[in-house]
N, C-alpha and C positions, 0 to 999 in steps of 0.2 A: 192272958199265957197267949192268947193267938195273936196280939199285936206283938208280944216278943219275939216270937218263931217268925211272924211278916220282916219284923226287922232284920232279925240273923240273918235270912236268907237275902235279904236287899243288900245287907252289909258284905257278905258270901261273894254276892253278885260281881259287887260294885271291884272287891279285890280279884275277882276273877278277869275283868275287865283290863283292870292295872297289868295284871302278867300278859296279855295278850296284847298291849299297848307295847310290852317290852320285849315282844317276841322268845317269850320265856317257852312258849309252846310249840314252837319250831321243831321239825325231827333234826334228831342228831343224837348224838351220844348221851347217855341221861347217866350222871354219877350221884352219889350221894350229895354231895355239893347244890348240883340244880335241884335236884329234886326238895330239896330240906328250903331253897331260895324260891321257888314255888308255891310248897305249902304257907312259908310266910308271910308271902305277899299275897297270897289269898286272907289271911286271916289276917292281916293290918288292916283289910279293906276301902274305907275312905282316906285311911290316915297315908296312903300311898300318895295322895294327890296335895299333898299339905306339907310334905319334902321326907318323908320316912320312905327310907330306900332298904329295907332288910335285905342282909346275904348273909350266906349260911355257908362256914366250910368244915370239911369232916374230912379225917383220914381213915378208912376201912383199915385195919390189920391186914395183913400180906400172909398167904397161908405160909407155912413152913417148909423148908426144904427135905 
C-alpha cells in the first residue's frame, strides 16, 4: 500500500509539472473548460509526455431572464 501511495503522488506531480509547462496555471479568466483541462492533465500524469493532450470542453447553462 505504501509503494502505491508513493507512485500515485509521483504520478500526480508529473501531471502537475506537465500543466505548468503548458502554462495552464497562468493568471487569467478561469472557466469550466480550463478547470477541466487542468484536472485531466494532472490526472493523465506521465501520459502527457507520450502524446496525450487532454482537453475538456463544457458549456454552463445561462440563467433565465
